[in-house]
C-alpha positions in Angstrom: -48.8 -21.1 31.8 -49.7 -23.2 28.8 -49.0 -20.2 26.5 -45.4 -20.0 27.7 -44.8 -23.7 27.0 -46.1 -23.1 23.5 -43.7 -20.2 23.0 -40.6 -22.1 24.2 -41.1 -25.2 22.1 -40.6 -23.5 18.7 -37.4 -21.8 20.0 -36.1 -25.1 21.3 -36.9 -26.9 18.0 -35.2 -24.1 16.2 -32.0 -24.6 18.2 -32.2 -28.3 17.7 -32.5 -27.9 14.0 -29.7 -25.3 13.9 -27.4 -27.6 15.7 -28.2 -30.5 13.4 -27.6 -28.2 10.3 -24.3 -27.1 11.8 -23.3 -30.7 12.4 -24.2 -31.7 8.9 -22.2 -28.8 7.5 -19.1 -29.7 9.6 -19.3 -33.3 8.4 -19.7 -32.1 4.8 -16.6 -29.8 5.1 -14.5 -32.6 6.6 -15.5 -34.9 3.7 -14.5 -32.2 1.2 -11.2 -31.7 2.9 -10.4 -35.4 2.9 -11.4 -35.7 -0.7 -9.1 -32.8 -1.6 -6.3 -34.4 0.3 -6.7 -37.7 -1.4 -7.2 -36.2 -4.9 -4.1 -34.0 -4.5 -1.7 -36.9 -4.0 -2.2 -38.6 -7.4 0.5 -38.1 -9.9 -0.2 -35.6 -12.8 -1.4 -37.1 -16.1 0.7 -37.1 -19.2 4.5 -37.1 -19.8 6.9 -35.1 -17.7 10.3 -34.3 -19.0 13.2 -33.2 -16.8 16.5 -32.0 -18.2 19.6 -31.8 -15.9 23.3 -31.3 -16.6 25.6 -33.5 -14.6 29.1 -32.4 -13.7 31.8 -35.1 -14.1 33.2 -36.6 -10.9 36.9 -35.9 -10.1 39.3 -38.6 -11.1 41.4 -40.4 -8.6 45.2 -40.2 -8.8 45.7 -44.0 -9.1 47.2 -45.7 -12.1 45.8 -49.1 -13.1 47.7 -51.4 -15.5 45.8 -54.0 -17.4 47.8 -56.8 -19.2 46.0 -58.8 -21.9 47.5 -62.0 -23.4 46.3 -63.2 -26.7 46.0 -66.8 -27.9 
């Protein structure tokens, strides 16, 4: 029986280390994802030029009279 215990321990240790390595990789991947998300939200460097043509608004049909008196 002591030989069976000796054989099971290395397998158990292997599983423990495999689970630890998987946990570390998952935490690492989450860290990279968070870093990418935060880095992607910053505005681009440099000058950005945007050119748009605005159409004139339609004029209303009202007539306005302005009277100016001089001194």
